[in-house]
N, C-alpha and C positions, 0 to 999 in steps of 0.2 A: 504494500500500500504506500502510496506517496504521501509525504507529509511536508508541506512547504506553504508559506503564506507571507503576506506583507505584514508590516508593522501597523496594525490598526487596532481599534478598540472593539473587542469581541464582547457581546453581552454575556457577562459572567453567569447569569442565571441559566441561559441555554447550555453553556458549557458544563456547568455543574449538573444540570438535569440529565444531560446525555451521559456524563460519566457515571452517575448513580444508576441510571437505567442499564447502561452497558454492563456494568459489574454484575448487576442482578440477573440479567439475561444470560450472560456467560456462565454464571453460577448454576442457573437452572439447567444448563446444558452440560454440567459436570466440569466446567473449567473455572477454577478459582483464580482470581487475579488480584493484584494490588494496583492502586492508582499511583502513577509516577508523574511528577511534574517535569516539564522540559524547560529550556531557557525562556520560552514564552509561556506565561501562565494560561493563556487561552488555548494552548496546544498540549493538553495532558495525554497520556497514553496508559493503557492497561498492560501489565506485565504478568504473564502466567508463571506458575511455579517452575516450569521447565525453561523459562527465559524467553518464551515467545512473546513478541511485542505486538500490541494491537493499537496503533495510532488512532486517535479519535477525531482528528481534524476533518477528514472527509465526512464523517458522520455528523459532526456539529454543523458543517455547511449544509448538509441535506436537511437537517432538522430545523435549522433556523427559519427557513421560509415555509415550513409545513405547519399546519394547525396542531396545537398541542395534543389533541385527541388522536392524531395519526403518528405521533413520534414513537410510541412503543412499537408499533408495527414496522416502522422504518428501521429501528434498532434491531429488532428480531430478524428481519430479512437480511440486514447487513451481517449480523453475527452468524447466521446460518450459512451465508455465502462464504464467509471467511473460514469457518470451521470445516465446511465441505471441501474447500480447496486444500486445506491442510491435510485432511484425511486422505484425499486422493493423490497427494503429491508424494512421490518417492523418486526423487531426481536420479538416484543411482540406477533406476530401471529404465530411464529414458533412452531410446535408441538415437543414433546420430540423425536419421531422417526426422524423428520427432523434434529433436532440439532445433534442427535447422528450420523447421516449420514454425515453431512456437517462439523462438528467441526474438526479442525486440531490443533495440537501443533507444534509450529515453533520456531526455534532458530534464533535469530537476533544478529547482532553486538550490543554491549552495547550502542553505540552512538545513537541507535534508540530511546532510552528513551527521550533524549533531543529533537531530531528532530520531533518525532511524538507527544509527549505529551499524556496525558490521559491514561497512561499505569501503573498506580500505582499498579495494581495487578501482573505485570510482575515479574518473578522469576529469581534471579541470578542463572545461571547454572554453569559456570566455568569462570575464568578470561577472559574478553572480550566478553562473550556471555550471553544473557538473553533468557528466554523462555516465549513466549506469545501464545495467542490463535487466531485462524483465522476461518472464515467461508468461505468455498470453494463453488464456484458456477461456472457454465459453462463459464461466461464472465470474472470473476475476483476473486481474493482472497482478502478478506477484513480482516485486522487486527482489532480485537475487542478492543473497548475502555472500560475502567472500567465501565462507566455509562451503557453500553450496556448489561453487564453481568446480571444486575438486571432484564432484560426483558426475560431472557432465563429460560426454565423450568428445569434446572439442576444446582446444586450447583457448585461452582468453582472447588472444588477438583475432582468431577466427570467429569467436562468439560476437565480438564487436563488429567485425566486417559483415557477417551474416545478419546480425541484429539490425544494422543500419540498412542493409538491402531490404529487409522485411518492412522496416519503418518507412522506407521510401515508397514501398508498394501499398501502404495503407490508403484507403479511399478518401478522396476529397469530394464532398458532395455539393458544395456551393462556393461560388466566387462572387462576392458582393462589393460594390463600390462604397467606400466610406468617405468620399469627398475628394474632388480633384482627380489626381491620378494615383490615389491610394486605394488599396484593395484588401479584402479579408477572404482567406481561404478557410473553410471550416467543414466539419462533419461530425459523425458519431464517434469516430476513432479517438482513442486517448493519446495518439502518437503524432497528431498533425503538427503540433508545435515542435516536435523533435525532428521534423524534416529540416529544420534549421541546420542540423549537424552535417548535412550534405546539400547545401544550397545549389551547387552546380547542377546536380541531378534534377532538382525542382525547377530550376530555370529552364533547363532543356526540355523537361516534360510538360511543364504547366505555365510558367510565367512568360517565357519567350525571351528574345534577345535582350541582353543587359550589358553592353560593352563597358559601361562605367560602373557597374555593380548595382546593388539594391540595398535599401535600408529596410530592416525587418523588425517586427515586434512579436513577441510570443507571451502575451499576458496570461493565457491559460492553455491547458493541455490540448484542447480540441480546436484550436485556431492558430493561424499564422497570418499576420498582417504585413503588407509590404508596399513599397513604391519603387519603381524603376527610376534610376537617376538618368536624366537626359541633359541637364544643363542648369543654369542659375535658377530657372523657374522651379526646379525640384525642391528648393528650400521651403517653399510654401507647402508642398506636398509632405515633406518630412515633418514639418511643424504640425500639420493636420494628423499625420500618423501618430506622432508622439502624444497628442491630445487624446486620441481615441484609445491608445494603449493605456495611458494613465487612467482614463475613465473606467476602463474595464478592470484594471488592477486595483484601484482604490475606491471604486463605486460600490453600490449596493444593488442586488446581493452580490457577495463575493463569489467568484467562480467556484463551482463544485470541484474539489480536488486542490484548491488553492491557487495562488499566483505562481506562474513559472518565472516570469521576470517583468518588472515594471519599466525596464529600460528599452532602448532601441539600439540595433546593431547594424553596422555597415559591413556588407559581405561582398568581397570581390577576390577572384583568383584564389579561392580557398581560404582567405583570411577573414576572420570575424572580429570586429572591433566594437566595443561598447562606445556609442557616440552621443547618447542623450538619456535623459530621465529626470526624476525629481531630485532636487538638491537636498542633501541631508541637513544642511544648515538652514536654508531659507524656505524649503518646501516648494520653491519655484521650479517650473519646467525649464530645462536648458538643453541646448544642443552644443556639443563641444567639437569644433572644427579646428582646434589649435595644433593638432599633431596627427601622426600616423597617415595611413593611406587616405583616410577621409579628409584630413586637413590638406593634403596635397591636391586632392581632387577639387575641393572648394577653392583653393588658391589658383587653380588653373582656369576657372570659369571667368 
């Protein structure tokens, strides 16, 4: 399960309610847990006696917008899905074709390292983002722990390569204009934002020619926003893109699954640079064209 979010004020009553409900429902199913706080008080998790972690952030996000009367059913369905996945998972029995079919590469907010633990194999991708591996199944997407990789019949390098190929193949169901020459790709898949890790493939298959590169935002897991750079006029499109990304990341309701990144990234020739976002000091939105390939591009206009 993914656990990542922005720094925002979470209604503590909903968080507390979900934590109590989840402990009770897991106990009813024979799994005793303790409540563990993370660095963010609004992101508690349950930890079973055997050390299995059950992050609650996705569940809190689901329950926040649901009527109180429906929350128990939501928590029950979530718990049943997680426990069913755990019961069915025996990674040491997976064949190479099964692994190749189910493995996915996924981008997460870097805060997931602290919250999830057990991800020492995770790769730094770009400021604020890490790349991890998941096993996809009909009921759930499971982020792989470092210890699990030893049971799989492929080396880590090949897992990342095959995982990204599969992520590249995930279906995009809509392409919507968000103002000017800025666009949003979205769908039901949990891996659309993770296509950022191989933008050249996405450019060739979906976006179209981008000789000067693209600026991309991935505020939540099932969407990727972009604008193709064409010249000085693109600054207005980049500004619009940043506004929309920020609105999704910091607006209400918060995306289910949490925020992947509230920043925007310049992608060209396989390079990904963080070039804009909300200032930590002033909270103002800003685009940074002072350095890197992005700075060189702006200076050339």
